[in-house]
TORZA-235654 format. One record per residue: x, y, z of N, C-alpha, C in turn. Coordinates in steps of 0.05 Angstrom, whole numbers, plus 5000, padded with zeros to 4 digits. Layout:
BEGIN
XYZXYZXYZ/...
//
This chain:
BEGIN
789237051455792137041454793237071483/795136911490795936901518797637141526/797837181552799237411563802237411556/803337171552806137161545806637281517/804837231498805037351471804837651473/802937751489802538041493805038161505/806238021524808738121536810938141515/811137951497813137951476812638181456/810038231450809438461432810238721445/809538751471810338981486813439031484/814838811488817838831488818838911461/817738801439818538861412817839151405/815439241413814739521408816539711423/817139651448818939821464821739841452/822739611443825339601430825439761404/823339731388823139871362822940171366/821440261386821040551390823140681408/825040521417827040631435829240791419/829240761393831140911376830641211380/832841361380832541651384831341791360/830941631338829641751315826641701314/825641541332822741491333821641681354/820141881345819042081363816142031370/814841881353812041801359811341561342/809641391352808941151337806341031348/805040871331802640731339802640451326/801840251342801639981332798839881341/797439751322794739641326794639371313/794239161330794038891320791338781328/789938661309787238551315786638311297/785038131308784037911292781638001277/780837851256778537931240776037971256/775437791275773037821291773337991316/775738091321776238261344776638111370/776737851369777237701394779837771407/781837831390784437931400784838211390/785438391408785938671400788138791418/790138901405792439011420793139281407/793639481423794739731412796639861432/798639991422800540141438801440391422/801640611436802640851424805040961440/806641131427808641271441808641561430/809941741445809642021438806742101443/805542241424802742331427800842151411/801841931400800141771382798241591396/795741601387793641421397792141311373/790141131378788741001356787341211338/786441431349784941631333786641871326/789341851329791042071320791342051289/791342281276791742291247794542191240/794642051218797241951207797241971177/799542021166799942031137800241741126/798441661109798441391098800741341079/801541551064803541521043802541301024/804341111017803640920996801540721003/800640711027798340531034795940631018/795940891010793841000993793440830968/795540700959795340530935793240310939/792740220963790640020968787840140962/787540400968785040530961784640550931/786840630917786640650888786140370876/787340170887786839890878783939820882/782839890905780039840911778239960889/778740210882777140340861777340200835/779740120827780139970802778539710803/778539570825777139310828774139350827/773139570839770239620838769439690809/771039850795770439910767770639660749/772439490756772739230742770239060746/769339050771766938900778764439020764/764439280761762239420747762439410717/764639270707765139250679765539520665/766639710679767139970668770039990658/771639790664774339770653775239480653/777439430640778739160640781639200646/782839000660785639020666787339020641/786238930619787738920593787339170577/785739360587785439620573788039760569/788539860545790940020541790440300553/792440410566792140670578791740880556/792540820532792241000509789241060504/787440880514784640920511783641170527/785241250546784341450565785741720563/787841730546789441980544789842060515/790242320511790842420484793742320477/794142300451796742190441799142350451/798842610451801142780459801842760488/799842680505800342650534802242420538/801842200523803441960527805941950510/806142120490808442110472811142140487/812841940483815541950496815541860525/813341760535813141680563814741430569/814741240551816240990556817640900530/820240970529821940890507824240720518/824340470510826440290520827840160497/830540190497832240080476831240170448/830540430447829740550421826940490412/825440330427822640270419820740410439/818640520427816640650444814440460452/813940440479811940270489809540420502/809640690500807740860513804840780507/804240700482801540650474800740350477/802640190486802139910491801539850520/802240030538801839990567798939940574/798439750592795739690601795339760630/792839760638792139800666793539590684/793639350674795039130688798039200693/799339310673802139380676802539580699/800639760702800839960723800239840750/798139690752797139570777799139380789/800439220772802339020781805239120782/805639380777808339500777810239360757/809139280734810739150713811139330688/810639580691810939770669813939820662/815639800682818439870679819140160684/817140320690817640610696819640650718/821240860717823040930739821341050762/822541050786821141140810821841430817/820041610812820541900816821241970845/820141820864820541890892823341840902/824641630890827241550901829641580882/829141570856831341560837832341830827/834941850825836142090814836542320834/838342500827838742730845836342910847/834642900826832243070826829742910836/830242710853828042540863826142710880/823642620881821642760897822242740926/823642530935824342500963826342720971/828342770955830242990961828843260962/827043300943825443550943823743570968/822443350976820643340999822143421024/824643321027826143371051826943671053/827543791030828544061030826344271029/824144221014822144421009819344291007/817344461010814544381006813744470978/813644280959813044350932810744180922/808844310907806644160895807544060868/807443800864808243670839805643560826/804743690805802243590793802743360774/800543250763800743020746802443070721/802143300710803743370686806743380693/807443480717810243490726811243200729/809643020739810542740743810942610716/809242660696809642550670812142660657/812642920661815043050649817542920661/817542880687819942750700820342470689/818242320686818442050677819442040648/818642230631819542240604822542300602/823642430622826442500622828242280632/827142070645828641860657828141590644/830241440641830041190625828540970641/826640830627825340600640827340380646/826640190663828439970671828139730653/825839700641825339470623822739520607/822339360587819939380571817539280587/815139390583812839310599812239010596/811638880618810838600617813138410614/815638500617817938320616817738110637/818137860630817737630648819337660674/818037620696819237620723820437890731/819538100718820638370725818438540737/819138690758817338890769819139110781/818139350779819639580790817639780802/817839820828815939990842816340280833/814140400825814140680816811540820821/811541050834809041190840807441270815/808841320793807541420769805441220760/805840960765803840760757801140820770/801140890795798640950809797641230804/799441410798798641680790796941660765/797841500746796341460721793741320726/793741110744791240980751789241170763/790141350780788341550791787041720770/788641800750787441960728785441800713/785941550708784041380694781441350709/781641320736779241300752777541550750/778841780750777242030748776042060720/777441970700776341990673773941800669/774041570680771741380678769341470694/769841560718767541630736766641920732/768342090719767842370715767442510742/768942420762768942530789771842570798/772242770816774942800827775642560845/778142500847778942250861777942250890/777942480904777042480932774142400934/772542470914769742400914769342100908/770941990890770841700884771541540909/773741620923774441490948772141500968/770841730969768641770988766341580981/765541570956763241410948763841110949/766241030941767040750939767940630966/769140800983770540691007769640821033/770041091035769541221060766641201070/764741261053761941241061761040951067/761540761049760740481055761940371082/764340461089765640361113765240551137/763840771132763340971153765941081165/767841141147770341261156770041561157/770241661181769741951186772342111187/774641981192777142121195779242041174/778241941152779941861130779242031106/781142151093780542331071783042381054/782542471030784642561012784642861013/786642981026786643271030786743431004/785243651003785143810979785644100984/785944181009786444471016787944491042/789044731046790544781071788844761096/786244761092784444741115784244451126/785144261110785143981118787543931137/787143761157789243691175791243511160/793743591160795943441148798143411168/798543181179800543141201803443201192/805143281211807943311205809143031201/811343021186812742771181815642811189/816842621203819642641212821542541191/823742681187826042581173828342601192/829242381203831242371225830042531248/831342751256830342901279828843151272/828343181246827043421236824043371230/822343531242819443501237818743671213/817643541192817143681167814043721163/813243961156810444011149810444051119/809143861105809343861076806543831063/804744011068801943981057801843981027/803444151013803344160984804243890972/806443790983807543540972805643310977/804443291000802643071006800043100989/799043350986796643380970797143320940/799643330932800243270904800642970899/800842810921801342530918798842380909/796542470917793942370908793742060908/793341940884792841650882795141480891/797541580891799841420898800641440927/799641650941800541680969799541910985/797142010978796242260991794242251014/793442011021791241991041792142031070/790242131086790542161115788541981128/789241861151787441681165788141671194/787041481209787741411236788241111237/789641011257790140731259787540571262/785640681276783040551280781540511253/781540731237780040711212781640561191/784240561192785840401174785340101179/785040031204784339751210781639681198/779739861200777039801188777339761158/778839931145779239901116780639641109/782839581123784439341117782739081119/781139071140779338841143777438821120/776339041111774439041089775838971063/778239061059779739011035780238711031/781238581052781838301051779438121058/777338241069775038081077772838061057/773138201034771138191013768738371017/769038581033766838761039766538981018/768639021002768639240983768339150954/769138900949768938770923768938470927/768038330907767938030910770737910910/771037700925773637570927774537460900/772637390883773337290857774937490841/774137750845775537970831778337990843/778537970870781138000883783037780875/782037540869783737320861785337380836/784337570820785837640795788437780801/788837860826791238020834793537850845/793037590849795037430864797237310847/798437470829800837400815803037590825/805237480835807137650848809837650833/811037890834813737920821815538060842/818037980843819938100861820638380852/820538560871821238840865824238880865/825039130858827839200856829339150883/831939110882833539040905833139220929/832739480923832439680945829939630961/828039470951825539410965825739150981/828139040984828638821001827038570994/825638451014824238201009821438230996/820838470987818038520978817538430949/815338290946814138230920811738400916/810838430891808438600886806438440870/803938440879801638330865800138550851/797538520848795938720835795038930855/796839130859796139350877796839320906/798239110913799039080941801638910943/802938930966805438790971805038510982/806838340976806938080988809738041000/809937961025812537911038812537621048/814037441035814237171045815837161071/814837001090816236981115817936731117/817936561096819436311097821836311079/823036551076825336571058827936641072/829936711056832536771066832637001086/830837201081830837431099830337351128/828637151132828037061159829536811166/831636741150833136491153831236251153/829136271137827136061134825735981160/825736161179824436101205821536181206/820636341186817936441186815936241173/813436321174811336151162809336331148/808636261124806536411110807536671097/805736871096806337121082804837351094/805737591088804337831095803337961070/800838061070799638191047798738471056/799338671040798438941047800239151034/800939351050802639571040804039721062/806239841055807640021074807940291060/808740491075809040761064811740871071/812741061055815341181059815641341085/813341411097813441561122813541381146/813641121142813740931165811040811171/809040851154806440741157806340451148/804440291158804240011150801439911154/800639721137797939591138798239321125/798339111142798738841131796838631144/796138441128794538211136796237961137/795937801158797437561162795437331160/794937221137792837011133793136771151/795636681156796036441172794836461199/794836701211793636731237791136911237/790336991213787937171210788237421227/790637541226791237781241791938011223/791238251232791838501217793638671234/795638801221797538971233797439251220/796739451234796839721223798339911242/799340131231800640321249802440511233/804140641249805940841237808240891255/810640891244813140961258813841261254/812541381234813041671227815941741226/817441591209820241651205821041581176/821541791160822241761132824941641127/826841681146829641601141830041301142/827941151151828240861153825740721143/825240721117822740601107822540301111/824840171116824739881120823939811149/823940011167823339951195820539831199/818439941188815739821192815639541181/816939491158817039221146818239021166/820539091176821938921196820238871220/818939081230817239061254814938861249/813538881227811238711222812138421217/814438391203815538121199816137981226/817338141244818038031271815537971287/813538141284810938091298809637841289/809537801262808337561251809737311260/812437321260814037081268813737031298/813537241313813137211342810537081348/808437161334805737061339805336791326/806636751302806336511287807736271301/
//
């Protein structure tokens, strides 16, 4: 990649991080074979600095589901009622007077087509509001109880409907542990961390684990309990270097066969608050040739972003990977805009 493109990336990174709300950030761009590699940090962030993955963790959970699918230990059409006692699911999904709790499938969860409300963002009692004010551990039972109290947005599998909700992946995490009979951190280790030799990526389980602070506007928040309770939907810690290793493996077929991955490439537009994002089976798709970019872009971005400002996307048109972190909860759209601009700049 020529020096003019590098200069433009530098300029975009400097402009993005010049905001007085960006206190630290890291950007890492690399081609699949490593012929092109670029990284810039600000504040104290470097390639090996710890970062909170937040919802990028969903790619790890998706990986585990795909490996279990490949091992024929589950099917995407499995009803979640196969894995839980009746009273656990009772009242979980009631829409227009009809209960769908026992009809929900693994596919409904993975593709965000269950219709569940989003605990992190919706309502005055949202987990985000709690996260900003206090450090509280919210266990799986608490998440189910919150979901039962709030109305779903549509019946599962409604045509052309998707609604992003963490509870989908919280339930998938529980299903993974039930099938493997192992705690989720051990499944991640066996399925992902060990095969890829990831030494600084982990699902924290105690106060002894390093859990980075997260910024909300100008306030630095230390929230170990909240992050440890996110688990399958958003609890992992990593570094930009190791996130790049994982992202290449995820889209490169190193963790599961590409034939299995092809089952995930059906996309549905998410709720309006998620902007230009579509959702496939466990990952986001962002078209670059739409109204958001005034039709000036080309191709698509595949991957995930996180509420803390983290991002991990693959740009197939140029075979490039973008990972990093803006570490700012008050502007979750910021990393999306940054990666879209980077792809268009390079494309």
